[in-house]
N, C-alpha and C positions, 0 to 999 in steps of 0.2 A: 141639494146636497149630494155629494157623490155617494153612491151605494157602497156599503161595506162588502168586501169580498166574502162569498159564501165559505164557511169553514170546510177545510179539506176532510173528505171522508176516507176512513181507513180502507186500504185496498183489500178487498175480500178475495179469497182464493179457496176453492174446495180443499186443496192440498194442505194449506195452512190451517184451515178450520179443523182438519182431522188430527192435528198434532196434539198429543197428550202433553200438557205442560210439565208434569212430573217426569215423564219419560225423557223429554227434551233436556230438562235440568240434569237428570242422571247421566245422560249421554255426554253433555258438556263437561260435567265434573270428571267423567272417566277420561275424556280427552286431555284435560288439564293434568290428571294424575300420571299420564304417560311419561312426563318429564318432571323431574324435581327442579326447584328454583335454581339450585347450584348447577345442574346440568345445563340449563338455559344460559346462565351467566357465563359458564365456561365456553359455550358456543359463541356468545357475543365477544368474549375476549379473544378467542381463536380467530374469529373473522377480522377483528381489529388488527391483530398481529399480521395476518396475511395481507390486508389492505394497507397497513401502516397508517391507519387513521380510523376514527370512530365511524362505523358503518351506518349508512342510511337504511331505512326499511327495504328499499329496493335492492341495495347492494347486498344486504344480508340474505334476502330471498334468492338472489342470483349467485351467491357464493356456493360453488359445487360441494363444499365440505360441511355445510350446515344442513341439519335435518329438521329443524324446527321452523314453522311458519311464523312470520312476524305477528300475525294475529294471536297466535298462542302465547307469544312473549307478552303481548299487551294484556291478555286474559290473566296471566300470572301476576303482573306487576302494576296494572292499572294504566300505564302509558309507556310508550317506547322510550322516552327520555328518562323516566324513573328507572326502567330496567337498565339502561346504560349507566346511570349514576351508580346503581348497586353493583354493576360489573366493574366500577372504577374507571369508566370511560366518560369523557366530557361531551355532552351534547354539542353538536356542530355550532349552534348559534352562540354558545358560551366559550368556545375554544379559541378565544383571541390570544395572541402571543403574550400580551401583558397579563392576562388572567393566569396563563400557564406559568409565567415567571413568578407571579405572586404566590401561587400555591407551592411552587418549588422552594421559594425563599422561606415560607412559613414552616414547611416540613423540615428544612435545615435548621431553623431556630429551635424546633422541638427536639431534634436529634442532637444538636450541638456540634454538627459537622456537615460537610457537603453530602447530600443524599446520593445513594447509588441506585442502579437498576433494581437490585434486590429490595431496597427500601420501597421503591414504587410498587413492586409486586405485593409487599407485605402490608401496604396501606391502600389497597385497592378500594376500600370503602370510602375513602375521602380524597384520593388522588387520581389524576388522569393516568392512562397507561403509558409505559415508557415508549411504546411505538408512536404515540401521538407526539411526544417530545422529539423523537427522531425525525418524524415527518415534518414537523413545524420548523425545527432549528437545524436539521442536518445531523445532529448527534446530541446525546444527553450532555456531553461535555460543553457543547456550545450553549445549551440551555442553562447549565450551571454558571457559565461565565456571565450570561445575560442577567442572572439572578444575583451576581456579585460575589460568587464563590471563586476561590483561587484554585485553578486546576493545572497541575504541572504538565508541561508540553510532552514529556516522555510518557506520562501516564495516558495522555490522549492518544499518542501514536500506538501504544500497546493495545488500548481499547479498540482502536480502529482495526488493527490487525486481527484481533479476536473476532470482531464482527464480520470481517471478510472470511475468516476461517469458518465461522458458523455457516455463512452462505454457501461456501464451497462444500462443507460437510453435508449440508442438506441436499445439495445437487448430487454428490457422490454416494449418499446414503451411508457414509462412514467417515471417520476422522481423516483429514487429508494428510498424506505423506509428503515428504520434502519434494519428491519427484512429481506428485500430483500438482503441487503448487506451481512448480516451474512450468508444467504443461499448461495449466490454466492461465498463467500470465501471458502466454503467447497470444491468446485470443482476447485477453482483457488487460490492457496496459494500465487500467486504473488500480489494479492490485499492487500492493507493496511487493517488492521483490522478495523471494524466499530467503535471500541473504540478509536483507534488512530485518526480517522477522527473526532470523537465527541470531543475529548480533545483539538484538535487544535483550536476549535471554542467555547469551553465551556465558557470562560470568558464573552462572549457577551450575553449569555442567548439564549435559543431556538436554541441550537447548530445545530441539524440536519436540522431544517427548514432553518437556515442560509446557510448550505451546499447545500441544494436543490436549494435555491435561486441563489447561485453562479453557480451551474450546469446549471440552467435555463438561466442565463444571457450569459454564454458561448455558449449554444446551439443557442440562439437567434443571437449571432454574426455569427454563422455558417449557418444562414438562416433557422433555424427550429423553428416553432411556437409551443409554449407550452400553453395548455389551463389552466384556473384557477385551474382545478382539477389535473394538472400535466401531462396530456396526450400529446404525441408528434404528431405533424402534420407538414409535410413539407409545406413550403410556396411557393416553386417554382412550377409553373404550366407547363404543357406540352406545347411545342411550337405550335403555330397555324399552320394549314395546313396539319396536319397528318404527314406522313413520318416516321412511325415506321420502325425500322431497322430489318433486318433478323438476327437471332442469328447465330453464326458460325456453319458451318457444322461439322459433326463428323470428327475428325482427324485434323481439322484446329485450334481448340481452346479448351476452357475449358468447353464445353457444357456438362451439366449433362445428364445422361441417362434418356430418357423419358420426357425431358423438352419440352414444346410446342414451335413450330416455331412462329416467329413474321413476320409481313409483311415487305416488302422491304422498305428501307429508302432512303431519298433524299441524 
């Protein structure tokens, strides 16, 4: 008869043997308290917005704007996917287009109308993020059409212009002016022309100011503060307790040459 393998013996180490279990538990609890659950969920949502998809653990760790380590996320929520669900993000393996369409259709049935980007934000506990819809379908309007909702063409064009305005505002750190748009279009022919944008809003008077107002409102929905002069300032504050993360080492991620290292994170 084959011999049964000998049972594995626990690896003994003088360093491990000297650990006080109560002190270790207190230390781990202190690490977890450095971030609230909501602060962690906000970092997950922010990373998803920047990536335009639900982040993997590696992508989250390599995101230069996150300060929480993936293991800290797991300690708080039990698993990586449970944390993403609570953040309103769909785990990658469940993010099939048909599943996203089904969730969008069900939300529309509850609301009695086509869902908006604001609706997705307000139902983060049960819905994927709007960035995941944009990444999967090219726009939320395309996803709504896939779900069987009637979306007027003019509304889609205006929504596209607003999204382009948001991107340009983030680049300029302020709301774009008419001349800014004209200059940006010289290097990016994918942009709608400044006159196309202007004519969509011309009947209401003060067309470009109206457009800037719409861009400002959408930025506010995304958690960006806009001053009366039109300058952008993020409202999200750094989590208390420090815990900056270390940028990925060369060969592990997308670290740019010569970029400064950051301190280790929790």
